[in-house]
C-alpha positions in Angstrom: -6.5 26.7 -24.0 -6.3 23.3 -22.4 -4.0 21.6 -25.0 -0.9 22.3 -22.9 -0.7 21.0 -19.3 1.7 19.5 -16.8 1.4 16.2 -14.9 3.0 15.9 -11.5 3.4 12.8 -9.4 4.3 13.3 -5.8 3.9 11.8 -2.3 3.2 13.1 1.1 4.9 11.3 4.0 3.7 10.8 7.6 5.1 14.3 8.5 3.0 15.9 5.8 6.1 16.7 3.7 5.5 16.8 -0.1 8.1 15.2 -2.3 8.0 15.4 -6.1 8.6 12.2 -7.9 8.0 13.0 -11.6 6.9 16.0 -13.6 6.1 16.1 -17.3 4.8 18.8 -19.7 2.3 17.5 -22.3 0.7 18.9 -25.4 -2.4 17.3 -26.9 -3.7 17.9 -30.4 -7.4 18.3 -30.6 -9.0 16.7 -33.7 -11.2 19.0 -35.8 -14.8 18.9 -34.5 -13.8 17.9 -31.0 -12.9 21.4 -29.7 -15.6 21.8 -27.0 -15.9 18.2 -25.8 -14.5 16.6 -22.7 -11.7 14.1 -23.2 -10.1 11.6 -20.8 -6.5 10.6 -21.4 -4.8 7.9 -19.3 -1.3 8.6 -18.1 0.4 5.8 -16.2 3.5 6.1 -14.2 5.1 3.2 -12.3 6.9 4.1 -9.2 9.5 1.4 -8.7 11.4 0.4 -6.8 10.4 2.1 -3.6 13.6 2.7 -1.8 12.9 1.8 1.8 10.3 1.9 4.6 10.5 5.7 4.6 8.7 5.6 1.3 5.4 4.9 3.1 2.9 7.6 2.4 0.1 8.8 0.2 0.9 9.1 -3.5 -0.9 11.7 -5.7 -1.2 12.8 -9.3 -1.8 16.5 -10.1 -2.6 18.1 -13.5 -2.1 21.8 -14.0 -3.4 23.9 -16.8 -3.0 27.7 -17.1 -5.4 28.6 -14.3 -6.8 25.2 -13.3 -5.4 22.5 -11.1 -6.9 19.0 -10.5 -5.6 16.5 -8.0 -6.4 12.8 -7.6 -7.6 11.3 -4.4 -4.3 9.6 -3.7 -3.2 6.1 -3.0 -1.7 5.1 0.4 1.3 2.8 0.1 2.7 1.0 3.1 6.3 -0.1 2.4 7.9 -2.7 4.7 11.6 -3.6 5.0 12.7 -6.7 3.2 12.5 -9.8 5.2 9.5 -8.6 7.1 7.3 -11.5 8.2 3.8 -11.0 9.5 3.8 -13.0 12.7 1.0 -15.4 13.3 1.1 -17.6 16.4 -2.1 -19.5 15.7 -0.4 -22.9 14.9 2.1 -22.6 17.7 -0.6 -21.9 20.3 -2.7 -24.9 19.0 0.2 -27.3 19.1 1.3 -26.1 22.6 -2.2 -26.4 24.0 -2.6 -29.9 22.5 0.7 -31.1 24.0 -0.1 -29.6 27.3 -3.5 -31.3 27.4 -1.9 -34.6 26.3 0.7 -34.4 29.1 -2.0 -33.5 31.7 -4.2 -36.4 30.7 -1.2 -38.9 30.9 -0.4 -37.6 34.4 -4.0 -37.8 35.5 -4.3 -41.4 34.1 -1.0 -42.3 35.9 -2.3 -40.8 39.2 -5.6 -42.7 38.9 -3.8 -46.0 38.2 -1.3 -45.4 41.1 -4.1 -44.5 43.5 -6.0 -47.6 42.5 -3.1 -49.9 43.5 
């Protein structure tokens, strides 16, 4: 009964629209003596390349038998455009603050020496 099934990979975007990526029908032979035992079979599918930033969403795998349907928990994939750089201003702020403090200390030293004369 469960030797024929279909596997469907699809994704749901941020607008809750479902898009099918890949569907396959499978037939599995059951060895003698294994008829009433649970079996786990891995099926890997690589989704590549993801076209653009609009490919961001949750990707799912679904398996359908005659009257049974099982769905995975899904994997969220965030796709960024090429050339995206995660901005970090830590070093710039540190260098700017150091230069500012150095300039202020030079000015303060110059004012103290000028006032002393």
